C-alpha positions as CSV (number, residue, x, y, z in Angstrom):
1,M,0.1,0.5,-20.0
2,A,-2.9,2.2,-21.4
3,E,-3.8,1.9,-25.1
4,Q,-4.3,5.6,-25.5
5,L,-1.6,7.6,-23.6
6,P,-2.3,11.2,-23.0
7,G,-0.4,13.6,-25.2
8,K,1.3,12.7,-28.5
9,G,4.8,13.0,-29.7
10,L,7.9,14.1,-27.9
11,W,6.1,16.6,-25.6
12,G,3.6,14.0,-24.5
13,W,6.3,11.5,-23.7
14,L,8.3,14.1,-21.9
15,G,5.2,15.1,-19.8
16,R,4.7,11.4,-18.8
17,Q,8.3,11.1,-17.8
18,W,8.0,14.2,-15.7
19,G,4.9,12.8,-14.0
20,Y,6.6,9.5,-13.2
21,M,9.6,11.4,-11.7
22,T,7.5,13.7,-9.5
23,K,5.5,10.7,-8.2
24,A,8.7,8.8,-7.4
25,V,10.1,11.8,-5.6
26,K,7.0,12.3,-3.5
27,K,6.8,8.6,-2.5
28,D,7.7,7.8,1.2
29,V,10.5,5.3,1.0
30,A,10.9,5.1,4.8
31,K,8.0,2.6,5.1
32,T,8.7,-1.0,4.0
33,V,6.0,-3.7,3.4
34,V,7.2,-6.8,5.3
35,H,4.3,-9.0,4.6
36,R,1.3,-8.8,2.1
37,E,-1.5,-11.3,1.8
38,E,-4.4,-10.9,-0.6
39,R,-7.5,-13.1,-0.4
40,V,-10.5,-13.1,-2.7
41,E,-13.7,-14.8,-1.7
42,E,-16.7,-15.2,-4.0
43,A,-20.2,-16.5,-3.3
44,E,-23.4,-16.6,-5.2
45,L,-26.5,-15.3,-3.6
46,P,-29.0,-18.1,-3.1
47,D,-32.1,-16.1,-4.1
48,R,-30.3,-14.4,-7.1
49,P,-27.9,-16.7,-8.9
50,D,-27.0,-14.0,-11.4
51,V,-25.3,-11.9,-8.6
52,I,-21.9,-12.8,-7.3
53,L,-20.7,-11.4,-4.0
54,R,-17.0,-10.8,-4.0
55,R,-14.9,-9.9,-0.9
56,T,-11.3,-8.8,-1.3
57,V,-9.1,-8.6,1.8
58,I,-5.6,-7.3,1.8
59,D,-3.4,-7.7,5.0
60,E,-0.2,-5.8,5.2
61,V,2.5,-5.4,7.8
62,I,4.4,-2.1,7.3
63,V,7.5,-1.1,9.2
64,D,8.3,2.6,9.5
65,K,12.1,3.0,9.3
66,K,12.0,6.6,10.7
67,S,10.5,5.6,14.1
68,K,13.0,4.6,16.7
69,A,12.9,1.1,18.3
70,P,10.8,0.9,21.5
71,S,12.8,1.2,24.6
72,R,13.0,-1.8,27.0
73,E,13.4,0.5,30.0
74,P,10.2,1.1,32.0
75,P,8.7,4.6,32.0
76,R,9.7,7.0,34.8
77,G,8.1,6.3,38.2
78,Q,7.4,2.6,37.5
79,P,9.5,-0.2,39.0
80,P,11.5,-2.4,36.6
81,R,9.9,-5.7,35.5
82,P,11.4,-8.9,37.0
């Protein structure tokens, strides 16, 4: 947590708790992260050794529980697949 929290005393603490609760209520719990991979690549620039180039890549697979499963039936007007 931060060194200097906003607000002091009981009312500051109560305000932080209220903020935590409102954030939790607004969060969409229907989406689940199935896979998460983070990669960090660093390289120095050849002409400027004091500069480091950093690339951060985050790959996620998210499943939405609200969406229904795709149907295996072909759309109307199309013959079934063999």
